[in-house]
N, C-alpha and C positions, 0 to 999 in steps of 0.2 A: 404329666411329668412322672408321677408315681408309677403308672403302668409301664412306661418305658424303662424306668430304672429297675423295676422288679424283673421284667422280662430280660433285660440286659444282664443282670447278675445271675439269673438262673440259666442263661444261655451257657455260661461258663461251666457250671456244675450245680447239682442239686444242693439245696441249703435248708437247714432248719429255720423256722420263723425267726428265732432269736438271732441266728447268724445273718439272715437277710436284713433284719433291723439294724444290726451293727454296721453292715456294709452301707446301707442307706444313710445312716447317721454320719459315717465318715465322708460320704460324698456330698450330702446336703444339709447335715445337721446344724452346721454353724449358721446357715441362712434360713432354712425351713425345717425345723425339727419335725420328725414324723412320729406321731403318737400311735399307740396300739389301737386306739379308736379310729385311726385313719388307715393304718396298715392292714389290719386283719379283715376289715370289710372289703378292702381292695383285693386282697388275696382271694376272698370268697367270690367276688365278681369275676376274677380271672378264671377261677375254677369253674364257675357256672358257664362261662363263655367257652370252656374247653381248651383254654390256653395253658393251664397247668393242672397237675394232679398232686394230691397229697398222699404219701405212702407212710404207713405206720411202721416204725422200727421198735423192737423191744428195747426198753431202757436197761442199762446194766445194773443200776442201783436205784432207779426211780421209775416213774411212770413211763409208758411208751412215748416215744418222740415222733413227731410228724416231720417228714422231709418233703420239701416242695420240689417237684420236677417239672421242667418245661415239656409240653407236648409238641408234636410236630406242628400242630396249628399255632402254638405259641412261638415256635421258631420262625415260622412263616410270617406271623404278625409282626414280630420284632424286625425282621429283615425288610418287610414292606414299609414299616414306619421309618426305618433308617434311610431307605431309598428315597422316600417322599415325606420328609419331616413337615410338620405343620409350620405355618409362618411364625408362630410364637416360639417354636423350638429353635428357630434361627435368630430371632431378635431378642429374646429374653436371655440374659446372661446365665441364670441358673439352669434354665431348661437347656441351653446350649451345652453346658458342661455335662448334663445328663446324657444328651445325645452323643457328645464327643467321647464320653467314657465307653460307649458301646459301638462306635463307628467301625472299630477294627473287625467286628463280626461280619461286615460286608466284605466278601472276598474279591470284589471287583474294584480295582483301583479307579476306573472311570466313574463308577457310581460314588465312591468316596470323594473323588475330586469334585463331582457335581454338587455335593452337599457343601463342601468347603467353599466352592465358588459362590454359592448363595450367601454364605456368611460374609465372605469378602465383599460382595456387592452391598450387603446391608451396612457393613462398617464403612464403606466408601462414601455413603450418603452424608452430606453435612448434617450434623446434629449437635444438640446442646441440651443441658438441663433447663436452660433459661433462654427465653426468646424476647425480642422486642420488635413489634410490627412484623411478625412472622419470620424474622431473621434470627438465626442462631447467634447468641452472644458468646464471645470468647473469654478466656480467663483474663486476658490483658485489659478487658473493658471494666473489670470490677476492682473497686478499692476494698471491698469486703474480702478479707483473706480466706474466709471459709468457702465462699462460693468460688472464688478464684482457685482455691486449692482443689475443690471438687473437680473443676474442669481440667486443671493440670494433671491430676491423677488419672482422670478418664482418658485424656489425650495420650499419656504415657502407656497406659494399659492397652488402649486400642492400637497404638503404634506397634507395640510388642506383638500383639495378636496378628496384626496385618503382616508383619515380617514373617512370623511363623507360618501363617496361611500361605504366603507366596512361596516360601521355601518348601513347604510340604507339597503344595500343588506342583512345583517343578519336579520334585522327586516322583510323585504319582504319575505325572505326565511322561516321565522318562522310562517308566516300567514297560 
């Protein structure tokens, strides 16, 4: 998740580590805060893999600042990952949002549509947070207002996403 998010943000433009951390926090911070102890080792791994480079800029009033730039290999890695996302990128809501935030970087509407179709297929499978004898339970089966509420919220959210996916797929298919 973190690698995809870093590559996606740097695809847009070079960023200082602090700026990158702010962007990541805005996208994932409410769910999965990213600490410096997680971010900076990830940046170093991406550098070691040749996916990004760090350039030093003189500071105007302070120490020099390091700006992170995506390499051509980094751009290719991002686009490859967007074309062929991992199964968890499709099924996990947080990872899906990370993927969705960068999907515009694919310039091929058919490739974008293929990714959206995978998410639509995943959302079309019967699912629940609660099962009885391998059968998904519905909100209406619970007298517990909290479990019922979880399922009602999930149903509404999923319905909205499915509507958006279908609309967006129709637009992409029309191009």
